[in-house]
Phi, psi and omega in degrees: 000133181280143176284136184292345183270356174270158175307130182286336182260013185303315183287341180279344182287142177289138178294335179237112180258131178265074184231150171239148172269135177236115182250165179067033177284151174293151181294343180278352183295146174228175184304316184295313181295325178293314178298318180296326179296331182254013184299325181295344182255006176086032178298133178258337175196163179209150177216138179262139174286129188248134176264105185290333179288319181269344179071034180209175177298151175271001176093009175211164180198185183225144177236133181257143180230164180286324189216169182295323181297321178294320177301309182297319178295320180294320179296313182292322184278331187251343181298124180087357180281161183271124172231116178061033177088005179230141176278119187268156173256127179237125181213162178296133179285143176284146176292135183291125179283166174295143180238150173279141175242138180277000000 
């Protein structure tokens, strides 16, 4: 039996996530524009971290890919490139650790 204070979807997560972290995004960026920026590398989805208090992007997001080769190509091709007037940082995303829930 699972403890209720652990993430309920922990076991459903893939042990290897093909995701990149994209930092220094303009506040005007949205999920669609981020995915379109990485389309040449085979992006399958993208999500921007959203600040609900300010009602805007937090300036970073994540892009998901099908395979490891696409992740590596995206990091090499997009790190330091200009998106919306800002040079972005692209790096391999860390696997999300288990979290306590109250």
